[in-house]
N, C-alpha and C positions, 0 to 999 in steps of 0.2 A: 435192662429193666429186671426187676424181682417178681417175679410170678408166683404171689402168694395165693393161698385158698380166696383170700378176701378179694385180690384183685382179678383173678379170673371169674368168681360171682358178680363181680360189677361187669367187666366186659360182656357178661352173657346176657346179664339185664340190661345194661343198655343197649344191646342189640336188639332186645324184645322191644324196648320202648320205642326205638327208632323203628322198625316194621309195622310194629302191631301196637300203638300207642293207646287205641281204645281198649285192648286186652290189657295192657300193661298198668291202666288206670284203675282196674277193678282189683289188684292183686298185691300183697307185698311182698315186693322181690328182695328183699335184705336177705333172706334164707334160700337155700337150695331146695328145698321141700318144695316152696312155693314157687320156684323156677320150673322144675321138674313137671309140677301139675301145670303149669299154663304149656310148656311142651307138651305132653299129654292131650290138652283140650286142643290145639291145633292140631296134633296128628291124627285125631280121632272126627275132625270137623265139629267139634262140638263150641267152637271158640266163633263161629261165623265165618270158617274160612271158607272163601272162594270157591266153588266147586267147579267153575268152567274155567279154563284154561289156565290151572295151575300146577298141571303135571308136566313133564319133561322126562321122556324115557332116552336112554344112554346105550347104545349096543357098543359092546366092547369087544373087538378080537385080541391080538396080543399087540397092543402099540407101546411105545417106549414112553417111559414118565413123561419126558419132555414134549413128546407129541401130544399128550392127553394136556398137558398145562397149556400149551401154545393153541391147540384146537379147543379148548373149553373158553379160553378167554374169545377166541375169534368167534364161536357161536354165540356165546353171551352178548356179545356186542352187536348180533345181526340181529337181536328180538327187538321188533318195534316197542314203543313204550306202552302203547293200549294193550300189549300182551305180557309185556315185561312185568307192571305192576301187579296182577293178582299172582303171577310166579313169584316173584317179590313178598308180597302178603302169604304166601305159603312156605315163605322160608326156603324159597328157590328147590322145592321137592322135585328129585330128580331120583328114577330108579333104573339101577346097572343093570343090564342082561347080556348074557354069553352069547356072543353071535358072530359073524363077518355080513357087516353092513353092503360089502359088495355084490354079495349073496341074495340080499333082499331086496334092492331097487327095484326090482319089476312089481313087486308086489305092495311095497310099502313106498310111502313119500317122504322121504329126508328130509328137513329142514337144512341138515350140514351133515357132509361127511367129510372127513379128512382127506387129504391129497393120496393118502398110501393107503385109503380105502379100510385102515383098521379101527376106527371109530366112527360111529355115527348119531344123529341127534334125531328126535322127533319133538315135536312141541315148541312152547308150551300149548297144551292143547287139553279136552275134557278128557275124563278117564275113560269113556265109551270110545273115543276116538283112538285111543291104543290099545283097546282091550286084545284084539286080534293079534297084535304082536307081544303082547306080555303073555298071552295064552301059547303062542308058537317057542318061544324060547324061554331057557331058565334063568334066573337069579345069577348073575356074575359072581363066582366066589373064589378067592385068592386067598387061602390061609397062611399062607408064609410070610413071615416078617422080611421086608423088602433089604437088601444089603446096602450097605452105603455107597456113597456115588460121589465121583469127581464133581465141582461144580460144571454146569454147565448153561450157557445163558441162550434164552430163546427171545426172537422178535415177534410180536403180536401181529399179524397180519390182518389187514382189513376185510370183513367180508365180502364174497364177490359180489361186485357190481357196484361197492362202495368205495368212496376215496379212503385216503389215511387222514386221521385226525388232523385237524388244523392247529392244534394247540403243539407246543414244543414236545418232542418224545421225552418221557421219562425214563429212569433205570432204578429197580427197585429189588431188591434180594426176596427171594421166596425160600424161607426156611419149613422146612418138612421133619418132623420129630418121627422117628421109623422104630425106636426101643419099642418091643412088646407091643407093636401095631400089625396086624394081620394087611396083606396089600390090598384088600377090598374095601377096609375100613379105612385106609390112607387115600384111596380113590373117594370115596365119599368125603371125607373132609374137606381134602383139598376142593374138589370141587365147589363145594360148598362155598368154601373162601373166596375162590377166583370168581365165581358167578356175582356173590355180593358186592365183591369189589369193582366190578365192570359195572356194574348196575347202580353203585354209588359215585361212579366216575373217577375211581382211583386209578384204574388202569382202561387204557385205550389201545386203539391200534397203532402201531407204530413205537409202543412202547417195548422196552427190554426187560426179561426178567431173568432173574441167575438164580437157579434152582439149586438149593444147597441140602443137605441131609446131615441132621443132627441128632443123637441119641434122645436129648430132651429139649425143650426151648427153655427152659429155667436156666437163668445165670447169664444170658446171652444179653451184650451190651447195648446190640443194635436198636433202636427207638423203631417202635412197630405203628405202621398206620392201620392195621388191620389184625386181628387175631382171630383164629378159630377155635374156638372153645365148646365144649361138648361134655357128658359123661364120660368119665374114665370106663374104659372096658374092663380094667384090672379092680376098679373099684367103683362100684352102680351109686356109691354112695360119696361120689365126690369128681369134681371137674377136672379136666386137663385140657391144654393149649397142644393141638393136634398141629397145627400151622402157623405160619405168622408173613406178612409181607410188611416189608419195613419202609419207613419213610423212603420219599427220594434219595438217592446216592449220587 
């Protein structure tokens, strides 16, 4: 797939049309400027963004990226529809905080914590329901560019108390572009891609994901079922594909 600037704009615009069709109908999404204006309206709540139940808080210790991928999918698959829908309409808004979930369980009720205790999620919830935690902890920062890694495959487990999906397990490759990307940015972008893929039904418990690092997604021959496209941190007036989930392999 050739990821031209026009292709990236089309992917980002199609995502907006899918999640917020009423907003997309008001705007000309043929230009980057219009797309960024729509993003700003959603971020500031100026586009009838749901105020309640639209925020997830993720507390991050020092997990391996493979743990984050597996547990992000596990958490997203545990969210019931009535709470997942407003979160999806808010473009899976997630705040990442630095901390140890295992040390906070006596004070806060987590929706999900990884088995090793390195990462945990609260929500989706109203902003005021997570205010105390957000005041307590600082925003997670990881300024270093992550090093390349050997491919690693993870299996998405079912949420606690739920049975595995009845459909046949699928395998997909998850490509992550690492060139000139801080780890904290990578974390945000991969989280959005995976959460949206789970809510869209592309990923389900029992599926296997092979996590692969590449400098850039441009030029890869693999057909993608989903792409995470956002503003290029090196070029604020351009778009970049940060991560891609392939069709079933």
